[in-house]
Residue, then its C-alpha position, 0 to 999 in steps of 0.5 A: x405687083x406695082x410699086x406704090x409710088x408709081x401706083x399713086x402717080x398713075x391714080x392721080x394722073x389717070x383716075x377714072x380714065x383707068x376704066x377706058x384703059x382697061x376696056x382697051x386692054x381687054x380688046x387687045x387680049x381679044x385680038x391676041x386670042x383671035x390671032x392664036x386661034x387663027x394660027x392654030x387653025x391653019x397649023x401655023x406656029x404662034x408666039x404667046x408673048x403678045x398674049x402674055x403682055x396683054x394679060x399683064x396689062x389687064x392685071x395691072x389695070x385691074x389692080x389700079x382700078x381696085x385702088x381707084x374704087x377706094x378713092x370713090x367717096x360715095x362707095x366708102x370701100x376699103x381695099x379689104x372690102x373690095x378683095x372680100x367682095x371679089x372673093x365672094x364672087x369667085x366662090x359663086x363663079x366657081x360653083x356655077x362653073x363646077x355645075x357645068x363642067x364637073 
């Protein structure tokens, strides 16, 4: 998704600031969603490009944070460890959501 050379440069420059950046990007998704809901409420046309851009920003930040976590010596995690943990959480979340909606 992101070039390895660029990823390395971002991780070296931002490091733990990625958590703050992710929080900011999440708030921008909230804002984009709110604008869509408001425009739909008033039967106005809306453009989803801003929402899609914010989704992309969050996805990029999540990928960078996963790599940042592998740099945390005290965690002793590989990217595969992180992906496996996320896979397990995905299964748990799917089970919970299935109980609600199915």
